[in-house]
C-alpha positions as CSV (number, residue, x, y, z in Angstrom):
1,M,-133.5,-80.6,62.4
2,D,-133.4,-82.1,65.8
3,G,-133.5,-85.9,65.8
4,V,-132.6,-86.2,62.1
5,T,-129.4,-87.6,60.8
6,L,-128.4,-87.2,57.1
7,Y,-126.6,-90.1,55.6
8,D,-125.0,-90.2,52.1
9,I,-123.2,-93.0,50.2
10,D,-119.9,-92.2,51.9
11,D,-121.4,-93.1,55.3
12,F,-122.1,-96.6,54.2
13,G,-118.5,-97.3,53.1
14,V,-119.5,-98.3,49.6
15,E,-116.7,-98.4,47.2
16,L,-117.8,-96.9,43.9
17,P,-116.7,-98.5,40.6
18,E,-113.9,-96.7,38.8
19,E,-116.2,-95.7,35.9
20,T,-118.6,-94.0,38.4
21,K,-115.6,-92.2,40.1
22,Q,-114.5,-90.9,36.7
23,S,-118.0,-89.8,35.8
24,L,-118.3,-87.9,39.1
25,A,-115.0,-86.2,38.5
26,Q,-116.1,-85.1,35.0
27,A,-119.4,-83.8,36.4
28,R,-117.6,-81.9,39.1
29,Q,-115.3,-80.3,36.5
30,L,-118.3,-79.3,34.4
31,L,-120.1,-77.9,37.4
32,E,-117.1,-75.9,38.4
33,A,-116.7,-74.5,34.9
34,K,-120.3,-73.5,34.7
35,A,-120.2,-72.0,38.1
36,A,-117.2,-69.9,37.1
37,E,-119.0,-68.8,33.9
38,F,-122.1,-67.8,35.9
39,E,-120.0,-65.8,38.4
40,S,-118.3,-64.0,35.5
41,W,-121.7,-63.1,34.1
42,Y,-123.1,-62.2,37.5
43,D,-120.2,-60.0,38.4
44,A,-120.4,-58.0,35.1
45,R,-124.1,-57.9,34.5
46,D,-124.4,-54.3,35.4
47,V,-122.0,-53.5,32.5
48,V,-124.4,-54.9,29.9
49,P,-126.4,-51.7,29.4
50,M,-123.1,-49.8,28.9
51,L,-122.0,-52.4,26.3
52,L,-125.3,-51.9,24.4
53,T,-124.8,-48.2,24.4
54,I,-121.2,-48.6,23.1
55,S,-122.3,-51.0,20.4
56,G,-125.0,-48.4,19.3
57,Q,-122.4,-45.7,19.3
58,A,-120.0,-47.9,17.2
59,S,-122.8,-48.5,14.7
60,E,-123.4,-44.8,14.4
61,D,-119.7,-44.3,13.9
62,V,-119.6,-46.8,11.1
63,I,-122.6,-45.3,9.4
64,A,-121.1,-41.9,9.6
65,R,-117.9,-43.2,8.0
66,I,-119.7,-44.8,5.0
67,D,-122.6,-42.3,4.7
68,K,-121.2,-40.4,1.7
69,K,-120.4,-43.5,-0.3
70,L,-123.6,-45.1,0.7
71,R,-125.6,-42.1,-0.6
72,K,-123.8,-42.3,-3.9
73,S,-124.0,-46.1,-4.4
74,V,-127.5,-47.1,-3.2
75,P,-129.5,-43.9,-2.6
76,E,-132.8,-45.6,-2.9
77,Q,-131.9,-48.3,-0.4
78,Q,-129.9,-46.1,2.0
79,D,-132.2,-46.6,5.0
80,A,-132.3,-50.4,4.6
81,V,-128.6,-50.7,4.2
82,E,-128.0,-48.4,7.2
83,D,-130.2,-50.6,9.3
84,M,-128.4,-53.8,8.2
85,V,-125.0,-52.3,8.8
86,S,-126.1,-50.9,12.2
87,T,-127.4,-54.2,13.3
88,A,-124.3,-56.1,12.1
89,V,-121.9,-53.7,13.8
90,Q,-123.8,-53.9,17.1
91,K,-123.7,-57.7,17.0
92,V,-120.0,-57.8,16.2
93,V,-119.1,-55.3,19.0
94,N,-121.3,-57.3,21.5
95,K,-119.7,-60.6,20.4
96,L,-116.2,-59.2,20.8
97,M,-116.9,-57.7,24.2
98,F,-118.7,-60.7,25.6
99,A,-115.7,-62.8,24.4
100,V,-113.4,-60.4,26.3
101,R,-115.7,-60.8,29.3
102,D,-115.4,-64.6,29.2
103,S,-111.6,-64.4,28.8
104,V,-110.4,-62.0,31.4
105,D,-111.2,-61.2,35.1
106,V,-114.0,-58.8,35.9
107,S,-111.8,-55.8,36.7
108,T,-109.9,-56.1,33.4
109,F,-113.3,-56.4,31.6
110,R,-114.6,-53.2,33.3
111,E,-111.4,-51.4,32.3
112,C,-112.0,-52.4,28.6
113,V,-115.6,-51.2,28.8
114,D,-114.6,-47.9,30.4
115,A,-111.9,-47.3,27.8
116,M,-114.4,-47.8,25.0
117,R,-117.0,-45.6,26.8
118,E,-114.4,-42.9,27.2
119,L,-113.5,-43.1,23.5
120,Y,-117.0,-42.3,22.4
121,E,-117.4,-39.7,25.2
122,E,-114.3,-37.9,23.9
123,E,-115.6,-38.0,20.3
124,T,-119.0,-36.6,21.5
125,E,-117.3,-33.7,23.3
126,R,-115.4,-32.6,20.1
């Protein structure tokens, strides 16, 4: 804005106490970490629907693998058990994939998701 000058604490030549400097450094580190976390989420947010699809496919895979034993052991509760197993598998897959997302760069994360997607696409084609 014309005719307006912004001054901050540095303009006044005030020496900050050491404790305040340390607090500011810690706050800066925390802010940088949270900004990096946000950027990781933002860069990969379009992959989330694919992850949800993959976790659904993984739960169907697990149910198919235990179906015969499930029918023999708890036939009267099969639907309830399948729902519990399905929910648990989806949560585990999501937890694993979001941990990967937070640990690697975006391109590596996308490669992991693509590999999992291709795995289930190949099984569907068979």
